[in-house]
C-alpha positions as CSV (number, residue, x, y, z in Angstrom):
1,M,-25.8,-4.7,0.6
2,D,-22.1,-5.9,2.1
3,R,-21.3,-9.8,0.5
4,S,-17.8,-11.2,1.1
5,L,-16.2,-13.7,-1.7
6,F,-13.7,-15.8,-1.0
7,I,-11.9,-17.5,-3.6
8,C,-9.1,-20.3,-2.8
9,G,-7.0,-22.7,-4.1
10,A,-3.2,-23.4,-5.0
11,A,-1.0,-21.1,-6.6
12,G,-1.0,-21.6,-10.2
13,E,-4.7,-22.8,-9.9
14,G,-5.2,-18.9,-11.4
15,I,-7.5,-17.9,-8.2
16,Q,-6.2,-14.5,-9.4
17,T,-7.3,-14.8,-12.3
18,I,-11.0,-15.5,-11.5
19,G,-11.1,-12.6,-8.6
20,D,-10.2,-9.9,-11.6
21,I,-13.0,-11.1,-13.7
22,V,-15.6,-11.1,-10.8
23,A,-14.2,-8.1,-9.6
24,R,-14.4,-6.4,-12.8
25,A,-17.8,-7.6,-13.7
26,F,-19.8,-6.0,-10.4
27,L,-17.4,-2.8,-11.1
28,A,-19.2,-2.4,-14.6
29,H,-22.6,-3.3,-13.2
30,G,-22.0,-0.2,-10.8
31,Y,-20.3,-1.9,-7.5
32,P,-17.6,-0.7,-6.0
33,V,-15.5,-3.9,-5.2
34,F,-12.8,-4.1,-2.6
35,A,-10.2,-7.1,-3.3
36,T,-7.2,-8.4,-1.3
37,S,-5.0,-11.2,-1.5
38,E,-3.3,-13.5,1.0
39,F,-1.0,-16.1,-0.8
40,E,2.0,-18.6,0.5
41,S,5.3,-17.6,-0.7
42,R,5.9,-20.2,-3.5
43,I,5.0,-20.2,-7.5
44,R,2.7,-23.5,-7.1
45,G,1.1,-25.6,-4.8
46,G,0.1,-24.5,-0.9
47,Q,-3.0,-22.8,-0.5
48,S,-3.8,-19.0,-1.1
49,S,-7.0,-16.9,-1.3
50,T,-8.1,-13.8,-3.4
51,R,-10.9,-11.6,-1.2
52,L,-13.5,-9.6,-2.5
53,R,-16.3,-7.6,-0.6
54,I,-18.9,-5.7,-2.7
55,G,-21.0,-3.6,-1.2
56,E,-23.7,-0.2,-2.6
57,T,-21.3,2.0,-1.2
58,P,-17.2,1.8,-0.5
59,L,-15.9,-0.9,1.7
60,N,-12.1,-0.1,2.3
61,A,-11.6,-2.7,4.5
62,P,-11.4,-6.8,3.9
63,R,-13.7,-9.2,6.1
64,P,-12.3,-11.9,7.9
65,D,-15.8,-14.1,7.1
66,A,-17.2,-15.3,3.7
67,D,-21.0,-15.6,2.6
68,V,-19.6,-17.2,-0.5
69,L,-16.9,-20.0,-0.2
70,L,-15.0,-20.8,-3.7
71,A,-12.7,-23.9,-3.5
72,L,-10.7,-25.0,-6.5
73,N,-9.7,-28.1,-5.1
74,P,-10.3,-30.0,-2.0
75,S,-7.3,-28.9,0.5
76,A,-8.3,-25.5,-0.2
77,R,-12.2,-26.3,0.6
78,G,-10.9,-27.7,4.2
79,R,-8.5,-24.8,5.0
80,Y,-11.1,-22.1,4.5
81,A,-14.2,-24.1,5.4
82,A,-14.0,-22.0,9.3
83,A,-14.1,-18.8,7.5
84,L,-17.7,-19.3,5.7
85,R,-20.4,-17.7,7.7
86,G,-23.1,-19.6,9.0
87,G,-26.1,-19.4,6.2
88,G,-23.1,-19.3,3.6
89,L,-22.5,-21.2,0.5
90,A,-19.4,-23.4,-0.5
91,I,-18.7,-23.8,-4.2
92,S,-16.3,-26.5,-5.0
93,P,-15.9,-29.8,-7.0
94,S,-16.2,-32.1,-4.9
95,D,-19.6,-33.4,-3.1
96,D,-20.8,-31.6,-0.3
97,A,-24.3,-32.0,1.2
98,E,-23.8,-28.0,2.8
99,G,-22.6,-26.7,-0.5
100,L,-22.5,-26.8,-4.1
101,A,-20.6,-29.2,-6.3
102,I,-19.6,-28.0,-9.6
103,P,-17.2,-30.2,-12.0
104,F,-15.0,-27.2,-12.8
105,V,-12.7,-29.0,-15.1
106,D,-15.5,-31.6,-16.9
107,L,-17.1,-28.5,-17.4
108,A,-14.3,-26.5,-19.1
109,T,-13.2,-29.8,-21.3
110,E,-16.7,-30.1,-22.8
111,H,-17.2,-26.4,-23.4
112,G,-14.1,-25.0,-23.4
113,G,-12.3,-27.5,-24.9
114,E,-9.2,-27.5,-22.2
115,R,-8.7,-27.9,-19.1
116,L,-7.5,-24.5,-18.4
117,Y,-10.7,-23.1,-18.7
118,A,-12.0,-24.0,-15.7
119,N,-11.3,-20.7,-14.1
120,A,-13.8,-19.2,-16.3
121,V,-16.3,-22.1,-15.2
122,A,-15.4,-21.2,-11.6
123,A,-16.1,-17.5,-12.7
124,G,-19.3,-18.0,-14.1
125,A,-20.5,-20.6,-10.9
126,L,-19.5,-17.7,-8.6
127,G,-21.6,-15.1,-10.7
128,A,-24.5,-17.0,-10.7
129,A,-24.0,-17.6,-6.8
130,V,-24.2,-13.7,-6.1
131,G,-27.1,-12.5,-8.1
132,L,-24.5,-11.6,-11.4
133,P,-26.0,-11.4,-14.8
134,F,-23.8,-13.6,-17.2
135,E,-24.6,-10.8,-19.6
136,R,-22.3,-9.1,-17.4
137,L,-19.7,-11.8,-17.4
138,E,-19.8,-12.2,-20.8
139,A,-19.1,-8.8,-21.7
140,T,-16.3,-8.6,-19.1
141,L,-14.6,-12.2,-20.2
142,T,-15.0,-10.7,-23.8
143,A,-13.1,-7.6,-22.8
144,A,-10.5,-9.2,-20.9
145,F,-9.7,-11.6,-23.7
146,D,-9.8,-9.3,-26.3
147,G,-6.8,-9.6,-28.6
148,R,-6.1,-12.7,-28.2
149,G,-8.3,-14.5,-30.4
150,D,-12.0,-15.2,-31.2
151,D,-10.9,-18.8,-31.0
152,I,-9.8,-17.8,-26.8
153,V,-12.7,-15.3,-26.3
154,S,-15.5,-18.0,-27.4
155,A,-13.8,-21.0,-25.2
156,N,-13.5,-18.5,-22.3
157,V,-17.6,-17.3,-22.8
158,G,-18.3,-21.0,-23.1
159,A,-16.8,-22.2,-20.1
160,A,-18.1,-19.5,-18.1
161,R,-22.2,-20.2,-19.3
162,A,-21.3,-23.5,-18.0
163,G,-20.3,-22.8,-15.1
164,H,-23.6,-20.2,-14.5
165,A,-25.9,-22.7,-15.9
166,V,-25.2,-25.7,-13.7
167,A,-24.5,-23.5,-10.4
168,T,-28.2,-21.4,-11.1
169,Q,-29.8,-25.1,-12.1
170,R,-28.1,-26.8,-9.1
171,L,-29.4,-23.5,-6.5
172,G,-32.6,-23.8,-7.7
173,D,-35.1,-21.8,-4.7
174,R,-31.7,-20.8,-3.3
175,A,-30.3,-18.8,-6.6
176,P,-30.4,-15.0,-5.5
177,E,-32.5,-12.8,-7.7
178,P,-30.2,-10.8,-10.2
179,L,-28.7,-8.2,-9.0
180,P,-29.7,-4.5,-11.2
181,P,-27.3,-2.7,-12.7
182,R,-26.1,0.7,-11.1
183,D,-25.5,4.2,-12.8
184,E,-22.2,3.9,-10.8
185,T,-18.6,4.1,-11.9
186,F,-15.1,3.7,-10.0
187,V,-11.8,3.7,-10.3
188,F,-10.5,0.5,-9.0
189,T,-6.6,0.4,-8.3
190,S,-4.0,-0.1,-5.6
191,A,-1.6,2.1,-3.5
192,H,1.4,0.5,-5.5
193,A,0.0,1.2,-9.0
194,V,-0.4,4.7,-8.1
195,I,3.1,5.4,-7.0
196,P,4.7,5.7,-10.3
197,L,2.1,8.5,-11.5
198,A,2.4,10.6,-8.7
199,A,6.3,10.3,-8.4
200,T,6.2,11.2,-12.2
201,A,3.6,14.2,-11.7
202,A,6.2,15.2,-8.9
203,G,9.2,15.3,-11.1
204,C,10.8,11.7,-10.9
205,R,13.0,11.1,-13.5
206,F,15.2,8.2,-11.7
207,I,14.6,5.2,-9.8
208,S,16.6,2.1,-9.0
209,A,15.9,-0.4,-7.3
210,Y,16.7,-4.4,-6.4
211,P,13.4,-6.4,-6.8
212,M,12.2,-7.4,-3.2
213,S,8.7,-8.5,-2.6
214,P,6.1,-6.8,-1.9
215,S,8.1,-3.5,-3.6
216,T,9.4,-4.7,-7.0
217,G,6.0,-3.9,-8.7
218,I,6.8,-0.1,-8.5
219,I,10.1,-0.3,-10.2
220,T,8.2,-2.7,-12.9
221,S,5.7,-0.3,-13.2
222,F,8.4,2.0,-14.6
223,A,10.2,-0.1,-16.6
224,R,6.8,-0.8,-18.4
225,N,5.6,2.5,-18.8
226,V,8.4,4.1,-20.7
227,D,6.3,7.3,-21.4
228,L,6.1,7.9,-18.1
229,G,9.8,9.3,-19.0
230,V,11.4,7.9,-16.0
231,F,14.8,6.4,-15.8
232,A,14.7,2.6,-14.4
233,E,17.7,0.5,-12.7
234,Q,17.7,-2.7,-11.7
235,A,20.8,-2.5,-9.7
236,E,22.5,-5.6,-8.4
237,D,21.8,-4.8,-4.8
238,E,20.1,-2.6,-2.4
239,I,23.6,-0.8,-1.5
240,A,24.0,0.2,-5.1
241,A,20.2,1.1,-5.9
242,I,20.3,3.6,-2.9
243,N,23.8,5.1,-3.8
244,M,22.3,5.2,-7.3
245,A,19.2,7.5,-6.5
246,I,21.8,9.4,-4.3
247,G,24.0,10.1,-7.5
248,A,21.1,10.7,-9.5
249,S,19.9,13.3,-6.9
250,A,23.1,15.0,-6.6
251,A,23.0,15.9,-10.2
252,G,19.7,17.2,-10.4
253,A,17.4,14.6,-10.9
254,R,14.6,14.4,-8.7
255,A,15.3,10.3,-7.8
256,M,13.7,7.1,-5.7
257,T,14.3,3.7,-4.7
258,A,11.9,1.3,-3.4
259,T,12.4,-2.3,-1.2
260,S,11.1,-3.7,1.8
261,G,12.6,-3.9,5.3
262,G,15.5,-6.4,4.6
263,G,16.9,-4.3,1.9
264,F,16.3,-0.9,3.6
265,A,18.7,-2.6,6.0
266,L,21.3,-2.3,3.6
267,M,21.0,0.9,2.8
268,T,20.9,2.5,6.1
269,E,24.5,3.8,5.6
270,A,23.5,5.7,2.7
271,L,20.4,7.0,4.1
272,S,23.2,8.2,6.3
273,L,25.2,9.3,3.6
274,A,22.4,11.5,2.5
275,G,21.6,13.4,5.7
276,M,25.4,14.4,5.8
277,I,25.6,15.6,2.3
278,E,21.8,16.5,2.5
279,T,21.0,15.2,-0.9
280,P,17.2,14.8,-1.4
281,I,16.0,11.4,-2.0
282,V,12.6,9.3,-1.7
283,I,12.5,5.8,-0.4
284,V,9.9,3.7,-0.3
285,V,9.9,0.6,2.3
286,A,6.9,-1.7,1.5
287,Q,6.4,-3.4,5.0
288,R,6.5,-7.3,5.3
289,P,6.6,-9.0,8.5
290,G,10.3,-9.7,9.8
291,P,12.9,-10.6,11.1
292,A,15.2,-11.6,8.3
293,T,12.9,-12.9,5.5
294,G,10.3,-13.5,7.7
295,L,6.7,-13.7,5.8
296,P,7.8,-12.3,2.9
297,T,4.1,-12.3,1.0
298,R,2.7,-11.4,4.2
299,T,1.6,-8.1,5.6
300,A,3.0,-6.0,8.9
301,Q,3.9,-2.6,10.0
302,E,6.5,-3.5,12.1
303,D,9.2,-1.1,10.4
304,L,8.2,2.3,12.2
305,L,10.9,2.6,14.4
306,F,13.3,1.4,12.1
307,A,12.9,3.8,9.9
308,I,12.6,6.8,12.1
309,H,16.0,5.6,13.5
310,A,18.0,4.0,10.7
311,G,20.9,5.3,10.0
312,H,24.3,6.0,11.9
313,G,24.3,9.9,13.5
314,E,21.8,12.4,13.9
315,F,20.3,13.9,10.9
316,P,16.7,14.7,10.0
317,R,14.4,12.5,7.9
318,L,10.4,12.8,7.0
319,V,8.5,9.3,7.3
320,L,5.0,9.4,5.7
321,A,2.7,6.1,6.1
322,P,-0.5,6.3,3.2
323,S,-3.9,4.9,4.0
324,D,-5.2,4.2,0.7
325,P,-4.3,4.9,-2.8
326,Q,-5.3,8.4,-2.9
327,D,-3.5,9.1,0.1
328,A,-0.5,7.0,-1.9
329,V,-0.8,9.9,-4.7
330,D,-0.8,12.6,-2.0
331,K,2.3,11.4,0.2
332,T,4.4,10.5,-3.0
333,V,3.6,14.2,-4.2
334,R,4.7,15.4,-0.9
335,A,7.9,13.4,-0.5
336,F,9.2,14.5,-3.2
337,D,8.3,17.8,-2.4
338,L,9.8,18.1,0.8
339,A,12.8,15.7,0.7
340,D,13.7,18.6,-2.1
341,R,12.9,21.7,0.3
342,F,14.4,20.1,3.4
343,Q,17.5,18.4,1.6
344,I,16.7,15.7,3.1
345,P,15.8,11.3,2.7
346,V,11.9,10.7,3.0
347,I,10.8,7.5,3.9
348,V,7.4,6.0,2.2
349,L,6.2,3.5,4.7
350,T,3.7,1.3,2.7
351,D,2.9,-2.4,3.4
352,Q,2.0,-5.9,1.2
353,Y,-1.8,-4.9,2.0
354,L,-1.8,-1.7,0.5
355,A,0.6,-3.4,-2.1
356,D,-1.8,-6.0,-3.3
357,S,-5.2,-4.5,-2.2
358,F,-7.4,-2.8,-4.6
359,F,-9.7,-0.3,-3.7
360,S,-12.8,1.5,-5.2
361,L,-12.4,5.2,-5.6
362,P,-15.5,7.5,-7.0
363,E,-12.4,9.3,-8.4
364,L,-8.3,9.6,-8.3
365,R,-6.7,13.0,-8.4
366,I,-3.2,12.6,-9.9
367,P,-2.0,16.2,-10.5
368,E,-0.9,16.9,-13.9
369,K,2.0,18.5,-12.6
370,A,3.4,18.9,-8.9
371,H,6.9,19.6,-9.4
372,R,7.6,22.8,-7.9
373,P,11.9,23.0,-7.9
374,H,13.7,23.8,-5.1
375,L,17.5,24.4,-6.8
376,A,18.8,27.9,-6.2
377,D,19.6,30.2,-9.3
378,P,23.2,29.9,-10.4
379,G,23.0,33.6,-11.7
380,S,21.8,35.0,-8.0
381,I,25.5,33.4,-6.7
382,D,28.9,34.4,-6.7
383,A,31.1,32.5,-4.4
384,Y,28.9,29.1,-3.8
385,E,29.3,27.5,-0.8
386,R,27.4,24.1,-1.1
387,Y,26.8,24.2,2.9
388,A,26.1,28.1,3.9
389,L,25.0,28.4,7.3
390,T,21.4,30.2,7.3
391,D,19.1,30.6,9.8
392,D,16.7,27.5,8.8
393,G,19.5,25.5,7.9
394,I,18.8,24.9,4.4
395,S,21.5,26.2,2.5
396,P,21.0,27.2,-1.3
397,R,21.4,24.0,-3.3
398,L,23.0,23.2,-6.7
399,A,23.2,20.4,-8.9
400,L,26.5,18.6,-10.2
401,G,26.8,20.4,-13.6
402,Q,23.9,22.7,-13.3
403,S,26.8,25.8,-13.8
404,E,30.5,26.5,-13.7
405,H,30.1,26.6,-9.6
406,L,32.2,24.4,-7.7
407,V,30.3,21.9,-5.6
408,H,31.8,19.5,-3.0
409,L,29.7,17.0,-1.4
410,D,31.6,15.2,1.1
411,S,30.5,12.3,3.6
412,D,33.1,13.4,6.0
413,E,31.8,16.6,8.5
414,H,32.8,19.5,6.1
415,T,33.1,23.1,6.2
416,E,30.5,25.4,4.4
417,A,32.3,24.8,1.2
418,G,32.5,20.8,1.4
419,H,36.3,20.7,2.7
420,I,36.8,18.2,5.4
421,T,37.3,19.8,8.4
422,E,38.8,18.7,11.9
423,D,37.7,21.9,13.5
424,L,35.8,20.9,16.9
425,A,35.5,23.7,18.4
426,T,33.5,25.5,15.9
427,V,32.7,24.2,12.3
428,R,31.3,20.6,13.6
429,P,28.9,22.2,16.4
430,A,27.5,24.6,13.8
431,M,27.2,22.1,11.2
432,V,25.1,19.8,13.9
433,A,23.3,22.8,14.5
434,K,22.4,23.6,10.9
435,R,21.3,19.9,10.8
436,L,18.9,20.0,13.4
437,A,17.7,23.4,12.2
438,K,16.5,21.8,9.7
439,A,14.4,19.1,11.9
440,R,12.6,21.6,13.7
441,R,11.0,23.6,10.4
442,L,10.3,20.3,8.9
443,H,8.0,19.5,12.3
444,D,6.0,22.6,11.4
445,A,5.7,21.4,8.0
446,V,4.3,17.5,8.9
447,A,0.4,17.2,8.1
448,A,-2.1,17.0,11.1
449,P,-3.8,13.7,11.6
450,I,-7.2,12.9,10.6
451,R,-9.7,13.4,13.3
452,S,-13.3,12.3,12.9
453,G,-16.2,12.9,16.2
454,T,-13.3,13.1,18.8
455,D,-15.0,16.2,20.3
456,D,-16.8,14.4,22.7
457,A,-16.0,11.1,22.5
458,H,-15.6,8.6,25.3
459,L,-13.3,6.0,23.1
460,V,-11.0,7.1,20.3
461,L,-9.0,4.8,18.0
462,V,-5.5,5.7,17.1
463,G,-3.8,4.4,13.9
464,W,-1.8,4.6,11.3
465,G,-1.0,4.1,7.9
466,S,-2.8,1.3,5.9
467,T,-5.3,0.3,8.9
468,R,-7.8,3.4,8.7
469,G,-10.1,1.2,6.3
470,A,-10.7,-1.3,9.5
471,I,-10.4,1.5,12.4
472,D,-13.4,3.6,10.3
473,E,-15.3,0.8,10.0
474,A,-15.3,-0.5,13.3
475,A,-15.5,3.0,14.8
476,G,-19.3,3.0,12.9
477,V,-20.1,-0.4,14.2
478,L,-19.8,0.8,18.0
479,R,-21.6,4.4,17.2
480,S,-24.6,2.5,15.4
481,D,-24.8,1.0,19.3
482,G,-24.9,4.0,20.9
483,R,-21.1,4.2,21.5
484,R,-19.7,7.8,21.4
485,V,-16.5,6.9,19.4
486,G,-13.8,9.1,18.1
487,T,-11.1,8.6,15.4
488,I,-7.8,9.8,15.1
489,H,-5.4,8.5,12.3
490,V,-1.6,9.8,11.1
491,T,-0.2,9.3,7.8
492,E,2.8,11.5,8.3
493,P,4.2,10.0,11.5
494,W,7.4,11.3,12.2
495,P,8.7,13.8,13.0
496,F,5.7,12.9,15.4
497,P,2.6,15.3,14.7
498,R,0.9,17.2,17.0
499,V,-1.9,14.9,18.9
500,E,-4.5,15.9,21.0
501,L,-6.5,13.7,22.6
502,P,-9.8,14.5,24.2
503,A,-9.7,14.6,28.2
504,G,-10.8,11.4,30.3
505,A,-11.2,9.3,26.6
506,S,-10.2,5.6,26.8
507,V,-7.3,6.0,23.9
508,W,-6.6,2.8,21.7
509,T,-3.9,2.4,19.4
510,I,-4.2,0.1,16.5
511,E,-1.2,-1.6,14.2
512,G,-0.2,-4.2,12.6
513,N,2.7,-5.1,14.7
514,A,3.3,-7.0,18.6
515,T,5.2,-4.3,20.2
516,G,2.7,-1.2,19.9
517,Q,5.6,0.6,17.9
518,F,3.2,3.5,17.7
519,A,2.1,3.2,21.2
520,G,5.5,3.9,22.4
521,L,5.7,6.8,20.4
522,L,2.2,8.4,21.2
523,E,2.7,7.7,25.0
524,R,6.5,9.4,24.7
525,E,5.5,12.6,22.6
526,T,2.0,13.3,24.3
527,G,2.5,11.9,27.9
528,V,-1.0,10.0,27.7
529,S,-1.5,6.8,29.3
530,L,-3.3,4.5,27.2
531,A,-6.3,2.1,28.0
532,G,-4.8,-0.3,25.5
533,T,-3.1,-1.4,22.3
534,V,-4.9,-3.5,19.1
535,G,-1.8,-5.7,17.6
536,R,-1.3,-7.8,14.7
537,S,1.5,-9.7,14.0
538,D,0.3,-12.6,12.3
539,G,0.9,-11.4,8.6
540,I,-3.5,-10.9,8.3
541,P,-4.2,-7.6,7.6
542,I,-6.1,-5.9,10.4
543,D,-9.9,-5.8,10.1
544,A,-12.9,-4.0,11.9
545,Q,-13.9,-7.4,13.7
546,F,-10.7,-7.5,15.1
547,I,-10.9,-4.3,16.2
548,L,-14.0,-5.0,17.9
549,E,-13.4,-8.0,19.8
550,A,-10.5,-6.0,21.5
551,V,-12.3,-2.8,22.4
552,S,-15.8,-4.0,23.1
């Protein structure tokens, strides 16, 4: 089973509420759900959609077409009509000879008492159209509105029952058989929802950020969940945010900030400061299309080269790019550990797709405690030099105030003790070599790409970050047609990992930008000549069909 449902309407009409209710009803019925949203940058008006994909096994990528299109207004019906596949069903409030007309507002007023229950009517109608038993919807609605009062629960259930009954009656012979319940459970979550949990497990105790879509949910999650024990500070701007985090880190607290491309642009001077004073920090950069404000509510992979090259001067940094919520947990834990171990900034590249998409996972593994301290023991140090030269470039680090030792941190070039220097003959070359020695060691710590079916592949699809689900699905379709297809997926793109490509294979890269940023890195670092690059820059997530149309 693979069913794609589009729920579309104007901002403020409650499309996300309907999607959440129907998704959670399917999950409670034992079916995994993938949910994603695409929406315009406005509070009310326009036309947007929430999209659900339901299967018997997790389907971790969107589909561009709909089996059922639920439109809450005529304009939404017109905008998304092209997405309805042949033989699909359109549900809307207006008469449509080829669809199903449901008077959402009239039924809401009659059975709920107010027009605001039109969402419940729509959820009931959609449930009927996809074979979701009403009892399951009723239980989900009851749980969702529990605590809001019996009247609210009763009105929602009554409105949904009316929508389900009218849809069933009007579908007639077209009404699907009720789906049987399954004894399966899933964790339903997004990458941004789990990053705060993983950061806490990794020992994070401070976050400062300025709100910027699509990163804002990270700091608000910390602020709402005081039990996490992480101090959350909304700064006046991104410059203040990163400098606060650097200060907290210098004082010994594992610290982070979160932003998007425009905010990261403001942070680049302080990024270099972290590189010069060798102070660890974790920066989540949630990508969206640019340049400038661009498309603030859409998705992209346009900031890879920016993250790699941001900041003035030469200093090491690590760039991670998780592919799904579990990977976001793992990369967040690694980000804090490696930032602390190498005393460097670590950038975690997510995007709007990972922020707003919900995946069904058989389990979610978050370590209870993943904090491996890398601060030096003051008792083992006599005369302390913050930037003492070592073979691996990593100096013993003491935090400000950790002991009676004097800790000098200076943004100018400095001596081993941390004092400003103009010694160009000896000290400056030694400090440059020290910082770059860490970069060489860091390269050895980068995780290898995830490989599948590459040993005898004639075609290899290479991606990074959030494209993994779509690439795996496209490869599966091609393999079912008898093609020998391999995949290589990179989640730690810098320092560039060791990528081995099968000789003679046709290699394509898949990424959410127009210029093939990762493709350029791959060609430069491996010397391979690519057969092509599948790039997408319209703000819509990459799906398997998009890939297949390009490489088939």
